[in-house]
Backbone as a chain_set.jsonl record, in Angstrom:
{"seq": "XXXXXXXXXXXXXXXXXXXXXXXXXXXXXXXXXXXXXXXXXXXXXXXXXXXXXXXXXXXXXXXXXXXXXXXXXXXXXXXXXXXXXXXXXXXXXXXXXXXXXXXXXXXXXXXXXXXXXXXXXXXXXXXXXXXXXXXXXXXXXXXXXXXXXXXXXX", "coords": {"N": [[-13.921, 3.877, -14.975], [-13.133, 7.215, -14.365], [-12.062, 9.352, -11.791], [-11.914, 12.593, -10.612], [-9.956, 13.718, -8.063], [-8.694, 15.846, -6.607], [-7.033, 19.059, -6.9], [-3.55, 19.01, -7.521], [-2.102, 20.905, -6.121], [-3.66, 21.229, -3.882], [-3.194, 19.042, -2.385], [-1.126, 18.109, -0.258], [2.181, 16.574, 0.266], [2.173, 13.502, 2.071], [-0.455, 13.629, 2.756], [-3.88, 12.413, 2.767], [-6.871, 11.54, 1.062], [-10.217, 10.597, 1.24], [-12.521, 9.394, -0.961], [-15.841, 9.148, -2.294], [-17.202, 6.893, -4.543], [-19.813, 6.129, -6.222], [-21.069, 3.341, -4.699], [-18.733, 2.705, -3.536], [-15.896, 3.378, -1.471], [-12.885, 5.106, -1.636], [-9.512, 5.454, -0.765], [-7.051, 7.892, -1.253], [-3.637, 8.435, -1.373], [-0.858, 10.58, -0.872], [2.466, 10.143, -1.359], [5.373, 11.541, -1.035], [6.095, 12.598, -4.19], [4.415, 10.879, -5.46], [1.29, 9.154, -6.047], [-1.131, 7.001, -4.564], [-3.815, 4.639, -4.532], [-6.292, 2.985, -2.648], [-8.868, 0.59, -1.997], [-11.227, 1.462, 0.423], [-11.581, -0.598, 2.355], [-10.977, -3.129, 4.512], [-9.682, -6.251, 3.826], [-9.459, -8.167, 5.824], [-11.421, -7.958, 7.998], [-13.308, -6.163, 7.11], [-13.047, -3.49, 7.952], [-12.677, 0.187, 7.977], [-10.243, 0.698, 6.128], [-8.615, 2.81, 4.999], [-8.69, 4.822, 6.857], [-6.926, 4.273, 8.745], [-3.652, 4.352, 10.411], [-0.675, 5.534, 8.815], [2.604, 4.282, 8.315], [6.151, 4.414, 8.186], [8.615, 2.14, 6.805], [10.677, 0.104, 8.797], [14.162, -0.322, 8.661], [17.128, -2.363, 8.578], [20.548, -3.217, 8.706], [21.722, -4.986, 10.327], [22.384, -6.119, 13.741], [22.05, -3.47, 16.053], [21.968, -1.55, 14.096], [19.732, 0.576, 12.589], [17.034, 2.109, 10.838], [14.763, 4.321, 9.109], [12.644, 3.995, 6.342], [11.174, 6.245, 4.527], [9.976, 6.176, 2.063], [8.692, 3.797, 1.676], [5.721, 2.939, 2.64], [3.411, 1.634, 5.059], [0.02, 0.791, 5.682], [-2.084, 0.651, 8.387], [-4.9, -1.083, 9.434], [-7.543, 0.467, 11.227], [-9.15, -1.082, 12.887], [-8.101, -3.711, 13.649], [-5.39, -3.594, 13.237], [-4.139, -4.827, 11.036], [-1.601, -4.836, 8.61], [-0.885, -3.221, 5.507], [0.826, -2.967, 2.421], [1.184, 0.137, 1.05], [1.56, 0.654, -1.624], [0.99, -1.681, -3.109], [-1.084, -3.029, -1.842], [-0.732, -5.436, -0.592], [-1.006, -7.583, 2.185], [0.68, -8.113, 5.306], [1.936, -10.129, 8.027], [-0.417, -10.272, 10.747], [-1.338, -8.315, 13.718], [0.193, -9.346, 16.747], [0.934, -11.758, 15.741], [3.724, -13.339, 15.207], [6.131, -13.369, 12.549], [6.791, -16.31, 10.652], [9.808, -17.828, 10.013], [10.892, -18.392, 6.778], [12.227, -19.957, 3.83], [12.546, -19.347, 0.542], [13.011, -20.967, -2.597], [13.88, -20.621, -5.936], [14.12, -20.788, -9.496], [14.527, -18.214, -11.577], [14.052, -16.286, -14.487], [15.949, -13.349, -15.316], [14.28, -11.268, -16.233], [11.888, -11.629, -14.863], [12.296, -10.527, -12.391], [11.69, -7.884, -11.917], [9.616, -5.658, -10.505], [9.04, -6.795, -7.585], [7.419, -7.798, -4.665], [8.777, -9.391, -2.864], [11.38, -8.679, -3.23], [11.334, -5.98, -2.556], [10.615, -6.111, 0.146], [12.303, -8.093, 1.729], [12.43, -9.318, 4.259], [9.893, -9.717, 5.156], [6.909, -11.616, 5.512], [4.469, -12.373, 3.216], [1.024, -11.854, 3.868], [-2.326, -13.282, 4.104], [-4.118, -11.573, 2.84], [-5.022, -9.128, 0.341], [-5.349, -5.815, -0.297], [-7.535, -3.962, -2.388], [-6.252, -2.048, -5.051], [-5.832, 0.991, -7.006], [-5.163, 2.647, -10.152], [-3.484, 5.768, -10.153], [-3.174, 8.984, -11.426], [-1.555, 12.064, -12.338], [-3.102, 14.529, -13.998], [-2.603, 17.217, -15.843], [-3.253, 19.624, -13.612], [-4.542, 18.057, -11.767], [-5.359, 15.374, -9.505], [-6.15, 12.153, -10.411], [-8.134, 9.278, -10.153], [-8.344, 6.035, -11.495], [-10.708, 3.652, -11.87], [-11.196, 1.575, -13.58], [-9.299, -0.421, -14.337], [-8.446, -2.734, -12.194], [-6.011, -3.492, -9.672], [-3.866, -6.003, -8.334], [-1.628, -7.385, -5.909], [-0.601, -9.849, -6.486]], "CA": [[-14.402, 5.172, -14.558], [-12.079, 8.09, -13.852], [-12.578, 10.27, -10.776], [-11.014, 13.681, -10.24], [-9.919, 13.748, -6.604], [-8.356, 17.196, -6.139], [-5.876, 19.667, -7.55], [-2.294, 18.606, -6.889], [-1.724, 21.97, -5.184], [-4.494, 21.09, -2.684], [-2.933, 17.694, -1.891], [0.279, 18.135, 0.163], [2.811, 15.282, 0.547], [1.793, 12.918, 3.353], [-1.897, 13.771, 2.956], [-4.776, 11.406, 2.196], [-8.254, 11.958, 0.859], [-11.118, 9.471, 1.015], [-13.585, 9.853, -1.849], [-16.929, 8.208, -2.516], [-17.457, 6.647, -5.959], [-20.98, 5.254, -6.178], [-21.155, 2.678, -3.393], [-17.361, 2.398, -3.11], [-15.088, 4.412, -0.825], [-11.493, 4.911, -2.046], [-8.537, 6.34, -0.13], [-5.949, 8.301, -2.125], [-2.519, 8.849, -0.526], [0.292, 11.181, -1.542], [3.737, 9.776, -0.735], [6.328, 12.335, -1.809], [5.474, 13.093, -5.422], [3.612, 9.807, -6.053], [-0.047, 8.96, -5.51], [-1.584, 5.615, -4.509], [-5.223, 4.543, -4.146], [-6.733, 1.675, -2.166], [-10.254, 0.465, -1.578], [-11.339, 1.752, 1.854], [-12.201, -1.795, 2.911], [-9.946, -4.074, 4.938], [-10.091, -7.619, 3.515], [-9.426, -9.007, 7.022], [-12.755, -8.003, 8.608], [-14.2, -5.137, 6.576], [-12.877, -2.172, 8.571], [-12.373, 1.324, 7.103], [-8.789, 0.607, 6.014], [-7.918, 4.063, 4.671], [-8.711, 5.731, 8.009], [-5.867, 3.809, 9.643], [-2.409, 5.134, 10.432], [0.399, 5.143, 7.908], [3.877, 4.211, 9.019], [7.263, 4.053, 7.309], [9.217, 0.832, 7.012], [11.94, 0.052, 9.541], [15.197, -1.047, 7.924], [18.306, -2.678, 9.379], [21.594, -4.022, 8.074], [22.194, -5.932, 11.324], [22.2, -5.686, 15.124], [22.522, -2.131, 16.393], [21.781, -0.645, 12.963], [18.333, 0.679, 12.213], [16.644, 3.361, 10.21], [13.394, 4.417, 8.617], [12.516, 4.26, 4.917], [9.939, 7.027, 4.37], [9.403, 5.929, 0.737], [7.939, 2.539, 1.722], [4.743, 3.096, 3.714], [2.394, 0.634, 5.341], [-1.23, 1.315, 6.201], [-2.613, -0.289, 9.382], [-6.345, -0.967, 9.623], [-7.83, 0.96, 12.574], [-9.884, -2.053, 13.696], [-7.285, -4.78, 14.224], [-3.973, -3.354, 12.999], [-3.539, -5.528, 9.898], [-0.782, -3.909, 7.823], [-0.903, -3.386, 4.057], [1.752, -2.156, 1.636], [0.359, 1.182, 0.447], [1.745, 0.638, -3.079], [0.439, -2.881, -3.751], [-2.217, -3.565, -1.102], [-0.386, -6.736, 0.0], [-0.954, -7.62, 3.647], [1.749, -8.865, 5.949], [1.386, -10.763, 9.223], [-1.279, -9.434, 11.567], [-0.839, -7.99, 15.043], [0.274, -10.459, 17.678], [1.322, -12.979, 15.047], [5.095, -13.173, 14.73], [6.347, -14.046, 11.275], [7.505, -17.579, 10.669], [10.916, -17.722, 9.08], [10.84, -19.359, 5.684], [13.25, -19.746, 2.815], [12.052, -19.724, -0.77], [14.009, -21.295, -3.604], [13.285, -20.604, -7.262], [14.94, -20.416, -10.642], [13.737, -17.187, -12.232], [14.793, -15.48, -15.455], [16.17, -11.974, -14.863], [13.145, -10.413, -16.583], [10.848, -11.8, -13.861], [12.682, -9.957, -11.107], [11.462, -6.438, -11.936], [9.02, -5.092, -9.292], [8.55, -7.932, -6.83], [7.361, -7.434, -3.251], [9.797, -10.138, -2.124], [12.608, -7.9, -3.341], [11.139, -4.738, -1.808], [10.523, -6.41, 1.574], [12.793, -9.47, 1.834], [12.291, -9.879, 5.602], [8.482, -9.807, 5.52], [6.179, -12.759, 4.98], [3.165, -11.906, 2.755], [-0.128, -12.408, 4.557], [-3.357, -13.866, 3.252], [-5.022, -10.586, 2.27], [-4.51, -8.092, -0.549], [-6.326, -4.743, -0.446], [-7.69, -3.545, -3.775], [-5.588, -0.786, -5.375], [-6.266, 1.603, -8.254], [-4.21, 3.546, -10.798], [-3.64, 7.192, -9.858], [-2.335, 9.804, -12.295], [-1.708, 13.511, -12.295], [-3.442, 15.041, -15.321], [-2.446, 18.66, -15.716], [-3.113, 20.009, -12.209], [-5.491, 17.298, -10.962], [-5.12, 13.982, -9.146], [-7.26, 11.4, -10.989], [-8.134, 7.84, -9.874], [-8.989, 5.248, -12.543], [-11.201, 2.409, -11.267], [-11.515, 0.564, -14.591], [-8.339, -1.531, -14.29], [-8.079, -3.015, -10.804], [-4.687, -4.082, -9.517], [-3.598, -6.806, -7.141], [-0.188, -7.595, -5.72], [-0.177, -11.182, -6.957]], "C": [[-13.224, 5.969, -13.998], [-12.714, 9.118, -12.925], [-11.534, 11.329, -10.49], [-11.096, 13.827, -8.73], [-9.705, 15.163, -6.089], [-7.274, 17.765, -7.033], [-4.635, 19.209, -6.802], [-1.891, 19.63, -5.837], [-2.521, 21.912, -3.88], [-4.246, 19.756, -1.97], [-1.469, 17.617, -1.466], [0.851, 16.732, 0.398], [2.45, 14.798, 1.953], [0.298, 12.957, 3.617], [-2.643, 12.579, 2.356], [-6.15, 12.031, 2.03], [-9.065, 10.696, 0.597], [-12.289, 10.007, 0.209], [-14.615, 8.747, -2.033], [-17.168, 8.127, -4.023], [-18.598, 5.644, -6.024], [-21.103, 4.66, -4.792], [-19.782, 2.392, -2.804], [-16.701, 3.631, -2.489], [-13.628, 4.101, -1.146], [-10.613, 5.925, -1.339], [-7.396, 6.616, -1.095], [-4.874, 8.906, -1.235], [-1.441, 9.494, -1.379], [1.532, 10.844, -0.723], [4.819, 10.463, -1.559], [5.623, 12.93, -3.01], [4.608, 12.038, -6.104], [2.278, 9.681, -5.334], [-0.424, 7.486, -5.597], [-3.035, 5.608, -4.042], [-5.56, 3.112, -3.756], [-8.222, 1.735, -1.85], [-10.296, 0.66, -0.062], [-12.077, 0.61, 2.562], [-11.092, -2.779, 3.247], [-10.422, -5.496, 4.638], [-10.124, -8.543, 4.734], [-10.81, -9.118, 7.643], [-13.632, -6.827, 8.211], [-14.083, -3.758, 7.183], [-12.559, -1.086, 7.559], [-10.857, 1.502, 6.967], [-8.097, 1.956, 5.858], [-7.992, 5.118, 5.77], [-7.64, 5.353, 9.022], [-4.612, 4.659, 9.543], [-1.432, 4.612, 9.385], [1.693, 5.155, 8.701], [4.971, 3.821, 8.035], [7.808, 2.678, 7.677], [10.511, 0.962, 7.806], [12.923, -0.787, 8.733], [16.401, -1.268, 8.825], [19.271, -3.519, 8.564], [22.138, -5.064, 9.049], [21.975, -5.389, 12.716], [22.804, -4.3, 15.367], [22.372, -1.119, 15.277], [20.296, -0.609, 12.622], [18.072, 2.049, 11.613], [15.211, 3.26, 9.73], [13.443, 4.715, 7.123], [11.164, 4.927, 4.691], [9.258, 6.778, 3.024], [8.572, 4.652, 0.682], [6.981, 2.603, 2.906], [3.821, 1.89, 3.827], [1.192, 1.345, 5.938], [-1.799, 0.261, 7.137], [-4.106, -0.039, 9.569], [-6.632, -0.505, 11.051], [-8.567, -0.05, 13.458], [-8.967, -3.056, 14.38], [-5.802, -4.655, 13.919], [-3.341, -4.136, 11.864], [-2.826, -4.508, 9.029], [-0.814, -4.268, 6.342], [0.126, -2.459, 3.425], [0.911, -1.14, 0.87], [0.465, 1.19, -1.08], [1.017, -0.518, -3.749], [-0.815, -3.423, -3.085], [-1.93, -4.896, -0.426], [-0.344, -6.638, 1.52], [0.292, -8.369, 4.087], [1.186, -9.346, 7.272], [0.603, -9.765, 10.068], [-0.682, -9.167, 12.929], [-0.836, -9.217, 15.945], [0.656, -11.777, 17.031], [2.737, -12.801, 14.512], [5.288, -13.908, 13.412], [7.099, -15.355, 11.479], [8.603, -17.47, 9.63], [10.784, -18.803, 8.018], [11.889, -18.986, 4.65], [12.697, -20.239, 1.488], [13.208, -20.0, -1.715], [13.308, -21.319, -4.945], [14.345, -20.286, -8.295], [14.081, -19.473, -11.46], [14.577, -16.461, -13.266], [14.9, -14.044, -14.944], [15.006, -11.051, -15.137], [12.066, -10.482, -15.509], [11.145, -11.152, -12.529], [12.381, -8.476, -10.977], [10.919, -5.901, -10.621], [8.352, -6.22, -8.533], [8.541, -7.555, -5.359], [8.376, -8.195, -2.427], [11.131, -9.409, -2.167], [12.488, -6.627, -2.512], [11.166, -4.983, -0.31], [11.004, -7.838, 1.829], [12.596, -10.107, 3.204], [10.842, -10.016, 6.041], [7.836, -10.992, 4.823], [4.813, -12.256, 4.52], [2.036, -12.623, 3.49], [-1.186, -12.879, 3.578], [-4.22, -12.844, 2.519], [-4.297, -9.615, 1.354], [-5.618, -7.06, -0.702], [-6.367, -4.314, -1.911], [-7.038, -2.18, -3.99], [-6.072, -0.288, -6.729], [-5.154, 2.465, -8.825], [-4.528, 4.984, -10.421], [-2.676, 7.944, -10.761], [-2.544, 11.277, -11.985], [-1.938, 13.945, -13.732], [-3.556, 16.549, -15.207], [-2.287, 18.986, -14.242], [-3.96, 19.161, -11.269], [-5.019, 15.872, -10.689], [-6.356, 13.2, -9.589], [-7.078, 9.912, -10.677], [-8.897, 7.141, -10.988], [-9.395, 3.903, -11.947], [-11.483, 1.322, -12.294], [-10.588, -0.631, -14.534], [-7.89, -1.745, -12.858], [-6.74, -3.712, -10.758], [-4.661, -4.956, -8.278], [-2.11, -7.07, -7.085], [0.272, -8.912, -6.319], [-0.453, -11.357, -8.399]], "O": [[-12.415, 5.436, -13.239], [-13.765, 9.682, -13.229], [-10.392, 11.006, -10.161], [-12.176, 14.035, -8.178], [-10.452, 15.63, -5.229], [-6.67, 17.046, -7.829], [-4.667, 19.04, -5.583], [-1.391, 19.261, -4.774], [-2.1, 22.487, -2.877], [-4.991, 19.383, -1.065], [-0.641, 17.115, -2.226], [0.102, 15.801, 0.695], [2.425, 15.581, 2.903], [-0.172, 12.38, 4.597], [-2.097, 11.836, 1.54], [-6.532, 12.937, 2.77], [-8.65, 9.831, -0.174], [-12.967, 10.946, 0.626], [-14.296, 7.562, -1.94], [-17.315, 9.148, -4.696], [-18.376, 4.44, -5.896], [-21.228, 5.392, -3.81], [-19.681, 1.887, -1.686], [-16.919, 4.762, -2.923], [-13.176, 2.972, -0.955], [-10.925, 7.115, -1.313], [-6.837, 5.693, -1.686], [-5.162, 9.791, -0.43], [-1.14, 9.022, -2.475], [1.638, 11.208, 0.449], [5.144, 10.015, -2.658], [4.659, 13.682, -2.862], [4.114, 12.268, -7.208], [2.147, 10.05, -4.167], [-0.09, 6.803, -6.565], [-3.443, 6.461, -3.254], [-5.172, 2.158, -4.43], [-8.759, 2.782, -1.487], [-9.483, 0.081, 0.657], [-13.06, 0.828, 3.269], [-10.353, -3.213, 2.364], [-11.465, -5.91, 5.145], [-10.754, -9.6, 4.684], [-11.331, -10.222, 7.805], [-14.603, -6.521, 8.903], [-14.953, -2.919, 6.949], [-12.212, -1.382, 6.415], [-10.267, 2.361, 7.621], [-7.093, 2.213, 6.522], [-7.417, 6.197, 5.628], [-7.467, 6.03, 10.036], [-4.514, 5.561, 8.711], [-1.37, 3.414, 9.109], [1.857, 5.936, 9.638], [4.749, 2.993, 7.152], [7.493, 2.133, 8.735], [11.34, 1.826, 7.521], [12.563, -1.831, 8.189], [16.671, -0.47, 9.723], [18.865, -4.416, 7.826], [22.923, -5.928, 8.658], [21.43, -4.296, 12.866], [23.921, -4.008, 14.939], [22.625, 0.067, 15.49], [19.68, -1.65, 12.393], [18.801, 3.01, 11.858], [14.539, 2.246, 9.923], [14.196, 5.586, 6.685], [10.132, 4.257, 4.666], [8.09, 7.129, 2.851], [7.821, 4.45, -0.272], [7.377, 2.351, 4.044], [3.499, 1.225, 2.842], [1.327, 2.367, 6.612], [-1.981, -0.891, 6.742], [-4.523, 1.088, 9.832], [-6.035, -1.024, 11.994], [-8.6, 0.123, 14.676], [-9.057, -3.23, 15.596], [-5.024, -5.527, 14.305], [-2.118, -4.121, 11.727], [-3.37, -3.442, 8.739], [-0.776, -5.44, 5.966], [0.281, -1.311, 3.841], [0.017, -1.524, 0.116], [-0.438, 1.679, -1.758], [0.481, -0.355, -4.845], [-1.545, -4.201, -3.699], [-2.804, -5.436, 0.252], [0.273, -5.73, 2.077], [0.872, -9.151, 3.333], [0.055, -9.001, 7.612], [0.916, -8.576, 10.101], [0.362, -9.722, 13.271], [-1.76, -10.028, 15.904], [0.698, -12.808, 17.703], [2.928, -12.176, 13.469], [4.676, -14.951, 13.184], [7.936, -15.476, 12.373], [8.354, -17.064, 8.494], [10.59, -19.979, 8.328], [12.372, -17.854, 4.604], [12.413, -21.427, 1.335], [14.252, -19.352, -1.645], [12.265, -21.955, -5.094], [15.333, -19.608, -8.013], [13.036, -19.865, -11.977], [15.7, -16.055, -12.968], [14.024, -13.58, -14.214], [14.757, -10.132, -14.357], [11.388, -9.484, -15.264], [10.321, -11.221, -11.617], [12.793, -7.863, -9.992], [11.698, -5.703, -9.689], [7.204, -6.56, -8.817], [9.538, -7.047, -4.847], [8.807, -7.703, -1.384], [11.926, -9.515, -1.233], [13.441, -6.236, -1.837], [11.685, -4.155, 0.438], [10.187, -8.712, 2.118], [12.594, -11.334, 3.305], [10.581, -10.393, 7.184], [8.175, -11.324, 3.688], [4.051, -11.754, 5.346], [2.084, -13.834, 3.704], [-0.968, -12.876, 2.366], [-4.994, -13.229, 1.642], [-3.12, -9.313, 1.552], [-6.706, -7.382, -1.181], [-5.34, -4.309, -2.589], [-7.249, -1.26, -3.2], [-6.651, -1.046, -7.507], [-4.301, 2.959, -8.086], [-5.693, 5.378, -10.374], [-1.501, 7.589, -10.855], [-3.574, 11.677, -11.443], [-1.075, 13.754, -14.589], [-4.466, 17.083, -14.573], [-1.256, 18.645, -13.662], [-4.091, 19.498, -10.093], [-4.369, 15.246, -11.526], [-7.475, 13.532, -9.199], [-6.006, 9.351, -10.905], [-9.971, 7.592, -11.387], [-8.539, 3.106, -11.564], [-11.96, 0.247, -11.93], [-11.05, -1.764, -14.67], [-7.039, -1.008, -12.36], [-6.371, -4.435, -11.684], [-5.349, -4.682, -7.295], [-1.415, -6.987, -8.098], [1.454, -9.058, -6.629], [-0.161, -12.414, -8.959]]}, "num_chains": 1, "name": "protein.A"}
């Protein structure tokens, strides 16, 4: 099913719109010139995920060096603060739970290294939850969500 959300001109960068599709609620986010859609349901405890705050990713090359990456946003559930990657829906550790340092070892062909969350966020440990995401396209002047092909981070 395809749902027209809004005209692109009515959807400024940084904005979000929550739309109802039958019994499902879907949040659509504009990050720069790209659009992302997630199910408005937190897999942790069922909270209204898309009503939570968005926050950029903190980056650091070492002690005393820090910055913000506005292109990589996380969405925090308003109920308990569980964070999800806005692009993939992948959760990361919950509030009050420090990450455990781990080291993965694998032999992977170069083709398998394309878009991998471990590459995008090498210092984060994926959590147990993945929020449902949907394809979003701009068709002519409209933002359109397609719910037929569901996506997951894994």
